[in-house]
C-alpha positions as CSV (number, residue, x, y, z in Angstrom):
1,M,-21.9,179.0,-99.8
2,D,-20.6,181.5,-97.2
3,S,-20.0,180.8,-93.6
4,N,-23.3,182.3,-92.5
5,T,-25.4,179.7,-94.3
6,A,-26.6,176.4,-92.8
7,T,-25.5,173.3,-94.7
8,S,-28.6,171.2,-94.3
9,N,-31.3,170.9,-97.0
10,R,-34.1,172.0,-94.8
11,I,-33.9,174.4,-91.9
12,P,-36.4,173.7,-89.1
13,L,-39.6,175.2,-88.8
14,G,-40.5,177.6,-85.8
15,G,-40.9,175.4,-82.8
16,E,-39.7,172.2,-84.5
17,F,-36.5,172.0,-82.5
18,L,-38.6,170.3,-79.7
19,I,-39.1,167.1,-82.0
20,L,-35.8,167.1,-84.1
21,D,-32.5,165.3,-83.0
22,N,-29.5,167.2,-81.9
23,N,-27.7,166.8,-85.3
24,Q,-28.7,170.1,-86.6
25,D,-26.1,172.7,-88.1
26,I,-26.4,176.1,-86.5
27,F,-24.6,179.3,-86.9
28,I,-22.3,180.5,-84.2
29,P,-20.8,183.8,-83.4
30,E,-17.3,182.4,-84.0
31,E,-18.3,182.1,-87.7
32,L,-18.6,185.9,-88.1
33,T,-16.8,187.1,-91.1
34,T,-13.9,189.7,-91.0
35,E,-16.2,192.2,-92.4
36,Q,-18.8,191.5,-89.8
37,H,-16.1,191.8,-87.0
38,M,-15.1,195.2,-88.5
39,M,-18.7,196.2,-88.3
40,R,-18.7,195.1,-84.8
41,T,-15.5,197.0,-83.9
42,A,-16.9,200.3,-85.5
43,C,-20.1,199.9,-83.4
44,R,-18.2,199.3,-80.1
45,D,-16.1,202.4,-80.8
46,F,-19.2,204.4,-81.5
47,V,-20.7,203.3,-78.2
48,E,-17.3,204.2,-76.4
49,Q,-17.1,207.7,-77.9
50,L,-20.7,208.4,-76.9
51,G,-19.6,208.0,-73.1
52,E,-22.0,209.3,-70.4
53,R,-24.2,211.0,-73.1
54,I,-26.1,207.7,-73.6
55,H,-27.8,208.5,-70.2
56,E,-28.7,212.0,-71.0
57,L,-32.3,212.9,-72.2
58,D,-31.2,215.9,-74.0
59,E,-28.7,213.9,-76.0
60,Q,-30.8,211.1,-77.3
61,A,-32.1,212.8,-80.7
62,K,-28.5,213.7,-81.6
63,M,-27.2,210.3,-80.8
64,M,-29.6,208.9,-83.2
65,E,-28.5,211.2,-86.0
66,E,-24.9,210.1,-85.3
67,A,-25.9,206.6,-85.5
68,G,-27.6,207.3,-88.8
69,E,-24.6,208.9,-90.2
70,L,-22.7,205.6,-89.6
71,G,-25.5,203.6,-91.3
72,L,-26.6,201.8,-88.1
73,V,-30.1,203.1,-87.9
74,G,-31.0,201.8,-91.5
75,A,-28.9,198.7,-91.4
76,H,-31.7,196.4,-91.9
77,I,-33.7,198.7,-94.3
78,P,-33.6,198.1,-98.1
79,E,-31.2,200.3,-100.1
80,K,-34.1,201.7,-102.1
81,F,-35.6,203.4,-99.0
82,G,-32.2,204.7,-97.8
83,G,-31.0,201.9,-95.8
84,M,-28.0,199.6,-95.9
85,E,-29.8,196.3,-96.6
86,M,-27.5,194.3,-94.4
87,D,-28.1,190.5,-93.7
88,K,-29.7,189.4,-90.4
89,N,-26.5,188.2,-88.8
90,T,-24.6,191.5,-89.4
91,V,-27.6,193.4,-87.9
92,T,-27.5,190.9,-84.9
93,A,-23.9,191.8,-84.4
94,I,-24.6,195.4,-84.7
95,L,-27.3,195.2,-82.1
96,E,-25.2,193.2,-79.8
97,E,-22.5,195.9,-79.7
98,L,-25.1,198.8,-79.4
99,G,-26.4,196.8,-76.5
100,R,-23.4,197.8,-74.6
101,A,-24.5,201.3,-74.5
102,G,-27.0,200.6,-71.8
103,G,-30.7,201.1,-71.0
104,S,-31.5,204.8,-72.1
105,F,-30.0,204.8,-75.5
106,D,-30.8,201.2,-76.2
107,T,-34.4,202.0,-75.6
108,T,-34.2,205.0,-77.8
109,F,-32.6,203.1,-80.6
110,A,-34.8,200.0,-80.4
111,A,-37.9,201.9,-80.3
112,H,-36.9,203.7,-83.4
113,T,-35.5,201.0,-85.5
114,G,-38.0,198.4,-84.5
115,I,-41.6,199.2,-83.5
116,G,-41.1,202.9,-85.0
117,M,-39.7,202.0,-88.5
118,L,-40.9,198.4,-89.2
119,P,-44.8,199.1,-89.3
120,I,-43.9,201.6,-92.2
121,L,-41.6,199.1,-93.9
122,Y,-43.9,196.3,-93.7
123,F,-47.3,197.7,-94.0
124,A,-47.2,201.0,-95.6
125,S,-47.8,201.9,-99.3
126,E,-44.7,202.5,-101.6
127,E,-45.5,206.1,-101.6
128,I,-45.4,206.3,-97.7
129,K,-42.3,204.3,-97.5
130,M,-40.6,206.7,-99.8
131,K,-42.0,209.6,-97.9
132,Y,-40.7,208.5,-94.5
133,L,-38.1,205.8,-94.5
134,P,-35.1,207.5,-96.1
135,D,-35.1,210.1,-93.3
136,L,-35.8,207.7,-90.6
137,S,-33.0,205.4,-91.9
138,A,-30.6,208.4,-91.6
139,G,-31.7,209.3,-88.2
140,I,-32.8,212.7,-89.4
141,K,-36.3,211.9,-88.3
142,K,-37.2,209.8,-85.3
143,A,-40.2,207.4,-84.8
144,A,-42.3,206.3,-81.8
145,Y,-44.9,203.8,-81.5
146,C,-48.3,204.5,-79.9
147,L,-50.1,201.5,-78.8
148,T,-50.5,201.3,-75.1
149,E,-53.5,203.1,-73.3
150,P,-54.5,203.6,-69.7
151,G,-57.0,200.7,-70.1
152,S,-55.2,198.6,-72.5
153,G,-51.6,197.1,-72.0
154,S,-51.1,193.6,-72.7
155,D,-54.8,193.5,-74.0
156,A,-53.8,195.9,-77.0
157,L,-57.0,195.2,-79.0
158,G,-59.0,196.8,-76.1
159,A,-57.8,200.1,-77.2
160,K,-60.3,203.0,-76.9
161,S,-58.8,205.6,-79.3
162,T,-60.9,206.3,-82.2
163,A,-60.3,207.1,-85.9
164,E,-63.6,208.2,-87.4
165,Y,-63.5,208.2,-91.3
166,D,-64.8,211.1,-93.6
167,A,-65.5,209.7,-97.0
168,A,-65.6,213.2,-98.6
169,S,-62.1,214.1,-97.7
170,D,-60.8,210.5,-97.4
171,T,-59.4,211.3,-94.0
172,Y,-59.5,209.9,-90.7
173,K,-60.0,211.9,-87.5
174,I,-58.0,210.4,-84.4
175,S,-58.8,211.0,-80.9
176,G,-57.5,209.3,-77.8
177,Q,-54.8,208.9,-75.3
178,K,-51.6,206.7,-75.4
179,I,-49.3,206.2,-72.6
180,W,-45.6,205.0,-72.1
181,I,-44.6,206.0,-75.5
182,S,-40.8,205.7,-75.9
183,N,-39.3,208.6,-77.9
184,A,-42.4,210.7,-77.6
185,G,-40.4,213.9,-76.5
186,F,-38.5,214.3,-79.8
187,A,-40.3,212.0,-82.3
188,D,-41.3,213.4,-85.8
189,V,-43.5,210.5,-86.7
190,F,-46.0,208.5,-84.6
191,I,-47.3,204.9,-85.5
192,V,-50.8,205.0,-83.8
193,F,-53.4,202.5,-83.4
194,A,-57.1,203.3,-83.1
195,Q,-60.6,201.9,-83.6
196,V,-61.9,202.9,-87.2
197,S,-65.6,203.9,-87.2
198,G,-67.8,206.1,-89.4
199,E,-70.0,205.5,-92.5
200,N,-68.8,204.5,-96.0
201,T,-65.4,203.3,-94.7
202,P,-63.3,201.7,-97.4
203,D,-64.7,198.2,-98.1
204,S,-67.1,198.8,-95.3
205,K,-64.7,197.8,-92.7
206,T,-64.1,199.0,-89.2
207,G,-62.0,198.2,-86.2
208,F,-58.4,198.2,-84.8
209,T,-56.2,199.8,-87.5
210,G,-52.7,201.2,-87.7
211,F,-51.7,204.7,-89.1
212,V,-48.7,206.8,-89.7
213,V,-49.2,210.3,-88.1
214,D,-47.0,213.3,-88.4
215,A,-46.0,214.4,-84.8
216,D,-46.5,218.1,-85.7
217,A,-50.0,217.5,-86.8
218,E,-52.7,219.8,-85.3
219,G,-54.4,218.3,-82.3
220,I,-51.4,216.4,-80.6
221,R,-50.3,217.3,-77.4
222,L,-47.6,215.7,-75.2
223,G,-47.6,214.9,-71.4
224,E,-44.7,215.7,-69.3
225,E,-41.6,213.4,-69.2
226,E,-42.4,210.3,-67.0
227,H,-40.4,209.9,-63.8
228,K,-39.4,206.3,-64.2
229,L,-37.6,203.8,-62.1
230,G,-34.8,203.4,-64.7
231,I,-33.9,204.4,-68.4
232,K,-34.2,208.0,-67.1
233,G,-32.3,209.3,-70.2
234,S,-35.0,208.0,-72.7
235,S,-38.1,210.2,-73.3
236,T,-41.1,208.6,-72.2
237,R,-44.5,210.6,-72.3
238,Q,-48.1,210.5,-72.9
239,V,-49.6,211.4,-76.2
240,F,-53.1,212.9,-76.6
241,F,-54.9,213.0,-79.8
242,E,-57.8,215.3,-80.3
243,N,-59.5,215.3,-83.7
244,V,-56.2,214.7,-85.4
245,V,-56.8,214.6,-89.1
246,V,-54.8,211.9,-91.1
247,P,-54.9,211.4,-95.0
248,G,-56.4,208.0,-95.8
249,K,-53.2,207.0,-97.6
250,Q,-51.4,206.9,-94.3
251,L,-53.3,204.0,-93.1
252,L,-51.1,200.9,-92.4
253,G,-52.2,197.6,-93.9
254,E,-55.9,196.9,-93.8
255,I,-58.7,198.5,-91.7
256,G,-59.6,196.2,-88.9
257,R,-56.1,194.4,-89.2
258,G,-54.1,196.4,-86.9
259,H,-53.5,193.4,-84.6
260,I,-51.5,191.8,-87.5
261,I,-49.2,194.8,-87.5
262,A,-49.0,195.1,-83.7
263,F,-48.2,191.3,-83.1
264,N,-45.8,190.9,-86.1
265,I,-43.8,193.8,-85.3
266,L,-43.5,192.7,-81.6
267,N,-42.0,189.4,-82.8
268,I,-38.8,191.0,-84.2
269,G,-39.0,193.5,-81.3
270,R,-38.7,190.7,-78.8
271,F,-35.6,189.1,-80.8
272,K,-34.0,192.6,-80.8
273,L,-34.5,193.1,-77.2
274,G,-32.8,189.8,-76.3
275,N,-30.1,190.5,-78.7
276,M,-29.2,193.9,-77.2
277,T,-29.3,192.5,-73.6
278,L,-26.4,190.3,-74.7
279,G,-24.2,193.3,-75.3
280,G,-25.2,194.7,-72.0
281,M,-24.5,191.5,-70.1
282,K,-20.9,191.5,-71.5
283,R,-20.3,194.9,-70.5
284,L,-21.7,194.4,-67.0
285,I,-19.5,191.3,-66.6
286,T,-16.4,193.1,-67.4
287,T,-17.4,196.0,-65.0
288,G,-17.8,193.5,-62.2
289,V,-14.6,191.6,-62.9
290,K,-12.6,194.8,-62.9
291,Y,-14.0,195.9,-59.7
292,A,-13.5,192.5,-58.1
293,N,-9.8,192.6,-59.0
294,E,-9.4,196.1,-57.6
295,R,-11.3,195.8,-54.5
296,H,-9.4,194.4,-51.5
297,Q,-10.6,192.9,-48.2
298,F,-8.6,191.0,-45.8
299,K,-5.6,192.2,-47.7
300,V,-6.8,190.2,-51.0
301,P,-8.7,191.1,-53.9
302,I,-12.3,190.0,-53.6
303,S,-12.1,188.1,-56.8
304,S,-10.0,185.5,-55.0
305,F,-13.2,184.6,-53.0
306,G,-15.2,181.5,-54.0
307,A,-18.3,183.2,-53.3
308,I,-17.5,186.1,-55.9
309,Q,-16.2,183.5,-58.5
310,Y,-19.4,181.8,-58.5
311,K,-21.2,184.9,-59.5
312,I,-18.7,185.8,-62.3
313,A,-18.9,182.3,-63.5
314,Q,-22.8,182.1,-63.6
315,Q,-23.0,185.4,-65.2
316,H,-20.6,183.9,-68.0
317,V,-22.8,180.8,-68.4
318,L,-25.9,182.6,-68.9
319,T,-24.2,185.1,-71.3
320,F,-22.7,182.2,-73.4
321,A,-26.0,180.5,-73.3
322,L,-28.0,183.6,-74.7
323,E,-25.2,184.3,-77.3
324,S,-25.6,180.7,-78.6
325,A,-29.3,181.1,-78.9
326,V,-29.4,184.5,-80.3
327,Y,-27.1,183.7,-83.3
328,R,-28.9,180.5,-83.9
329,V,-32.3,182.2,-84.2
330,S,-30.6,185.0,-86.2
331,N,-29.3,182.7,-88.8
332,L,-32.7,180.8,-89.0
333,M,-34.3,184.0,-89.8
334,K,-31.5,185.0,-92.4
335,I,-31.9,181.7,-94.2
336,K,-35.7,181.7,-94.1
337,N,-35.7,185.4,-95.3
338,Q,-33.7,184.2,-98.5
339,E,-36.1,181.5,-98.9
340,F,-39.0,183.8,-99.2
341,I,-37.2,186.2,-101.4
342,D,-36.5,183.2,-103.7
343,Q,-40.2,182.6,-103.8
344,G,-40.8,186.2,-105.0
345,L,-41.4,188.1,-101.8
346,T,-40.1,191.6,-101.4
347,F,-37.0,192.1,-99.0
348,E,-39.4,193.7,-96.5
349,M,-42.1,191.1,-96.6
350,A,-39.5,188.4,-96.3
351,L,-38.3,189.9,-93.2
352,L,-41.7,190.0,-91.7
353,E,-42.6,186.3,-92.7
354,S,-39.2,185.0,-91.4
355,A,-39.8,186.7,-88.1
356,E,-43.3,185.3,-87.8
357,E,-42.1,181.9,-88.6
358,Y,-39.7,182.0,-85.6
359,A,-42.1,183.9,-83.4
360,I,-41.8,181.3,-80.6
361,E,-38.0,181.4,-80.7
362,C,-38.2,185.1,-80.6
363,A,-40.3,185.0,-77.4
364,I,-37.7,182.6,-75.9
365,I,-34.9,184.9,-76.6
366,K,-36.9,187.8,-75.1
367,V,-37.7,186.1,-71.8
368,F,-34.3,184.3,-71.3
369,G,-32.3,187.5,-72.2
370,S,-34.1,190.0,-69.9
371,E,-34.1,187.5,-67.1
372,A,-30.3,186.4,-67.6
373,L,-29.6,190.4,-67.7
374,D,-31.5,190.8,-64.4
375,Y,-29.3,188.1,-62.8
376,A,-26.0,189.6,-64.2
377,V,-26.9,193.1,-63.0
378,D,-28.3,191.9,-59.6
379,E,-25.0,190.3,-59.0
380,L,-23.1,193.2,-60.3
381,V,-24.6,195.2,-57.4
382,Q,-23.9,192.4,-55.0
383,I,-20.1,192.3,-56.1
384,H,-19.9,196.0,-55.6
385,G,-21.3,195.6,-52.0
386,G,-22.3,198.9,-50.3
387,Y,-20.8,200.8,-53.2
388,G,-23.4,199.0,-55.6
389,F,-26.2,200.9,-53.8
390,S,-24.4,204.2,-54.5
391,E,-25.4,206.3,-57.5
392,E,-21.6,207.3,-57.9
393,Y,-21.0,203.8,-59.2
394,P,-22.5,202.2,-62.5
395,A,-24.0,199.3,-60.9
396,A,-27.1,201.2,-59.4
397,R,-28.2,202.8,-62.7
398,A,-27.6,199.5,-64.5
399,Y,-29.8,197.7,-62.0
400,R,-32.6,200.1,-62.4
401,D,-32.4,200.3,-66.2
402,A,-32.3,196.6,-66.6
403,R,-35.7,196.0,-64.9
404,I,-37.8,197.4,-67.8
405,N,-36.9,194.6,-70.2
406,R,-39.1,192.1,-68.5
407,I,-42.1,194.4,-69.1
408,Y,-41.9,196.0,-72.5
409,E,-42.3,194.1,-75.9
410,G,-44.9,192.0,-73.9
411,T,-44.4,191.1,-70.3
412,N,-42.5,187.9,-69.8
413,E,-45.6,186.5,-68.4
414,I,-47.5,187.2,-71.6
415,N,-44.5,185.8,-73.8
416,R,-44.5,182.7,-71.8
417,L,-48.1,182.2,-72.3
418,L,-47.8,183.1,-76.1
419,S,-44.9,180.7,-76.7
420,V,-47.1,177.6,-75.6
421,K,-50.2,178.9,-77.4
422,M,-48.2,179.4,-80.6
423,L,-46.5,175.8,-80.3
424,M,-49.9,174.4,-79.6
425,K,-51.6,176.1,-82.5
426,R,-49.0,174.8,-84.9
427,V,-49.5,171.2,-83.6
428,M,-53.2,171.4,-84.1
429,K,-52.7,172.8,-87.6
430,G,-50.7,169.8,-88.4
431,E,-47.6,172.0,-89.0
432,L,-45.5,170.2,-86.2
433,K,-45.7,166.5,-85.6
434,M,-45.5,166.7,-81.8
435,T,-48.3,164.3,-81.2
436,D,-46.2,161.4,-82.8
437,A,-43.1,162.5,-80.9
438,A,-45.0,162.5,-77.7
439,W,-46.5,159.0,-78.3
440,A,-43.1,157.7,-79.1
441,V,-42.0,159.0,-75.6
442,Q,-44.9,157.2,-74.0
443,K,-44.1,153.9,-75.8
444,E,-40.4,154.3,-74.5
445,L,-41.6,154.2,-70.9
446,T,-42.9,150.8,-71.4
447,K,-39.5,149.3,-72.5
448,L,-36.4,148.7,-70.4
449,P,-34.0,151.4,-70.4
450,S,-30.6,150.7,-72.1
451,F,-27.6,150.5,-69.9
452,T,-25.1,150.7,-72.7
453,Q,-23.0,153.8,-72.2
454,D,-21.7,155.8,-75.3
455,T,-18.0,156.9,-74.7
456,K,-17.9,159.2,-77.6
457,P,-17.1,162.8,-76.9
458,L,-20.1,164.8,-75.7
459,A,-22.3,161.7,-75.8
460,A,-23.6,162.2,-72.4
461,E,-24.3,165.8,-73.3
462,K,-26.3,164.8,-76.4
463,T,-28.3,162.3,-74.5
464,A,-29.1,164.9,-71.7
465,V,-30.7,167.5,-74.2
466,S,-32.5,164.6,-76.0
467,N,-34.0,163.8,-72.6
468,F,-34.8,167.2,-71.9
469,K,-36.9,167.0,-74.9
470,K,-38.5,163.8,-73.9
471,M,-39.5,165.3,-70.4
472,A,-41.0,168.4,-72.4
473,L,-43.0,166.1,-74.8
474,L,-44.1,163.8,-71.9
475,T,-45.4,166.8,-70.1
476,A,-47.0,168.7,-72.8
477,G,-48.4,165.7,-74.4
478,A,-50.0,164.6,-71.1
479,A,-51.4,168.0,-70.7
480,V,-52.9,168.1,-74.2
481,K,-54.4,164.5,-73.6
482,Y,-56.0,165.5,-70.4
483,Q,-57.5,168.6,-71.9
484,M,-58.9,166.5,-74.9
485,D,-60.5,164.0,-72.2
486,G,-62.1,167.1,-70.6
487,K,-60.0,166.6,-67.4
488,L,-58.0,169.8,-67.7
489,D,-58.7,173.3,-68.8
490,L,-55.1,174.0,-69.9
491,A,-55.7,177.4,-71.6
492,N,-57.2,178.8,-68.4
493,N,-54.7,177.1,-66.0
494,Q,-51.8,179.7,-66.4
495,Q,-49.5,178.1,-63.8
496,I,-49.1,175.0,-65.9
497,M,-48.9,177.0,-69.1
498,M,-45.9,178.9,-67.4
499,N,-44.1,175.7,-66.4
500,L,-44.5,174.4,-69.9
501,A,-43.2,177.6,-71.4
502,D,-40.2,177.5,-68.9
503,I,-39.5,173.9,-70.1
504,L,-39.6,174.9,-73.6
505,I,-37.2,177.8,-72.9
506,Q,-34.8,175.8,-71.0
507,T,-34.8,173.1,-73.5
508,F,-34.1,175.4,-76.5
509,I,-31.4,177.4,-74.8
510,A,-29.6,174.1,-73.6
511,E,-29.7,172.6,-77.1
512,S,-28.3,176.0,-78.7
513,V,-25.3,175.7,-76.4
514,L,-24.8,172.1,-77.2
515,L,-25.0,172.4,-80.9
516,R,-22.5,175.3,-80.6
517,I,-20.1,173.3,-78.5
518,V,-20.2,170.3,-81.1
519,K,-19.4,172.8,-83.8
520,L,-16.6,174.5,-81.7
521,K,-14.9,171.0,-81.2
522,E,-15.0,170.5,-84.9
523,R,-13.3,173.8,-85.4
524,N,-10.6,173.3,-82.6
525,D,-11.6,176.3,-81.1
526,V,-9.0,177.7,-78.8
527,Q,-11.4,178.3,-76.0
528,Y,-13.0,174.9,-76.5
529,E,-12.4,173.5,-73.1
530,L,-13.5,176.5,-71.3
531,K,-16.7,176.9,-73.2
532,E,-17.3,173.1,-72.7
533,C,-17.2,174.0,-68.9
534,A,-20.0,176.4,-69.5
535,L,-22.1,173.7,-71.3
536,K,-21.8,171.2,-68.5
537,V,-22.6,173.6,-65.8
538,L,-25.7,174.6,-67.9
539,L,-26.9,171.1,-68.4
540,H,-26.3,170.2,-64.7
541,D,-28.5,173.0,-63.7
542,T,-31.0,172.7,-66.4
543,Q,-31.9,169.0,-65.8
544,D,-33.1,169.9,-62.3
545,V,-35.1,172.8,-63.3
546,I,-37.0,170.9,-66.2
547,A,-37.4,167.8,-63.9
548,K,-39.0,169.9,-61.3
549,L,-41.2,171.9,-63.7
550,S,-42.4,168.6,-65.2
551,R,-43.0,167.0,-61.9
552,D,-45.0,170.0,-60.5
553,S,-47.1,170.1,-63.8
554,L,-47.8,166.3,-63.9
555,A,-48.7,166.2,-60.2
556,S,-51.2,169.0,-60.6
557,F,-53.5,167.2,-63.2
558,A,-52.4,163.4,-63.6
559,S,-53.5,160.7,-61.1
560,G,-53.2,156.9,-60.5
561,D,-50.9,154.7,-62.2
562,E,-50.8,157.1,-65.1
563,K,-49.2,159.7,-62.8
564,R,-46.8,157.2,-61.2
565,I,-45.5,156.0,-64.6
566,M,-45.0,159.5,-66.0
567,L,-43.2,160.7,-62.8
568,M,-41.0,157.6,-63.1
569,G,-40.3,158.6,-66.7
570,I,-39.2,162.1,-65.4
571,Q,-36.8,160.3,-63.1
572,R,-35.6,158.0,-65.9
573,F,-34.9,161.0,-68.1
574,S,-32.9,162.9,-65.6
575,N,-29.8,160.8,-65.9
576,Y,-27.1,163.3,-66.8
577,P,-23.9,162.6,-64.7
578,P,-23.5,164.9,-61.8
579,Q,-20.8,167.4,-62.7
580,N,-18.1,169.0,-60.4
581,V,-19.7,172.4,-61.2
582,V,-17.6,174.0,-58.2
583,E,-14.4,173.2,-60.3
584,L,-16.1,174.0,-63.6
585,R,-17.2,177.5,-62.4
586,T,-13.9,178.1,-60.9
587,Q,-12.1,177.5,-64.1
588,I,-14.5,179.9,-66.0
589,A,-14.2,182.7,-63.3
590,A,-10.5,182.3,-63.1
591,H,-9.9,183.0,-66.9
592,A,-12.0,186.1,-66.7
593,I,-10.3,187.3,-63.6
594,E,-6.7,186.9,-65.3
595,K,-8.1,188.6,-68.5
596,N,-9.8,191.3,-66.3
597,M,-12.9,191.1,-68.6
598,Y,-15.7,189.1,-69.9
599,G,-13.8,185.7,-70.6
600,L,-15.6,183.7,-73.1
601,L,-14.7,185.6,-76.1
602,D,-15.8,184.6,-79.7
């Protein structure tokens, strides 16, 4: 058994983290193998040699070819289709390092390797896979994903583009308009979604469907490059289709089942986005620390000021937290992928199914990663002061580039709503025993609390995370009960849904860090004490966030004694001892300032 494999007999199901104890074994980045570290180093060297080219529009296609020559583009593609067929943790390490490149190249790379290539890998016929994937894996051809339209963004199924079927020639004639298409300016292949219509369609089916379309097909016209707030070096254009003839064999999946393609592709796309923001955050922190050490005010470096140290420390805490969650989910998908292969699924279908299994966790990674990056880059500008507002310094461009992450791959609002809906769906289907867990929390409130203190290492931290789950179960369980009683229309109360999503996110992130710290203590990690500081700061802050979200939700729909008892329960479960976060943050910042770079190295 290698170091990338969990030792438990059964790994958690997607969303099951909420009802399990804190004794799970997770994979942590400190366990990456020598070979994986070598791959990371190669990727970092690649990003460094790209230099300022990463921000230049005219260089994007060429850089993709260079990445292809190194095997980075096809790292996740089976060997028979021209890829490297690397395991999930190795691909995750690669994406983290490529995330250091920054907004424009990251967008180009992610759009090609994710939403551009994966629909073909997952849903095309063997013939079409062999036709396109080898060149796409090598970076010789580039792909773009045409889903969004002027009238349909988050409501993807509302697309108006049409694909009229002609039975005589077994072709589809696509017409319509797509907007915000990344890589459109140099793409050789488009993944296009349209509403199939016409007489005698295969199996008499119609509806929302995906196709593989050659970019040089007659009838395709591109709009001008969009003038965007950020990621200006990436290509973003409108694509117009006017009676574009597409052979029937280039249909993806089944007619009328395009939503299956779109939604499943977005699962892994969301994970990859959060994964790449991790590398970006580490790079930006190093940039900020170096500037703070070089910039002097009142005859001392500004890194000596407590206000600056707070910013540096908080950037580290969020980055460490994201990293813990990213590699946790990566390994879950890796193990689940192997389980599916052992059951007889192909490599590509196993990838698809493992991402679907952890769709909730993928949404969490996307939301937390994009918002953590926004915090990091906002404070980078602040650390630079007036120079942060100047285009002559890197902070301004980084600030603009980061903002898109909260919008694409599904807005963070959509991802929050989806995470709760997916969780509830699994509960209703009986896949997750959340009702029993929520009822157990309710019964606990009728008993006197235990005043016995466990003095074992990390006992207070383990109790805190368990209590976060209890607050989550108490709040979500009450919301579901009130809905079943007809007193709450939960599905249409987005403010409560958003609160529940944030509780879910905060709980998963906190537990990921705790489980990592437990493992680091067992490994006698050289930076254990410093990383434990990050855990304590995170739990100190997270407790207040979850408690407030829970109180806000319960106060909005509960009433009477039931409301009073549940609010008392929230207070009861908010008992993590106050931490000296000033000192803890000072320790984290001091180490980074001394090293002149991101300090919580793996």
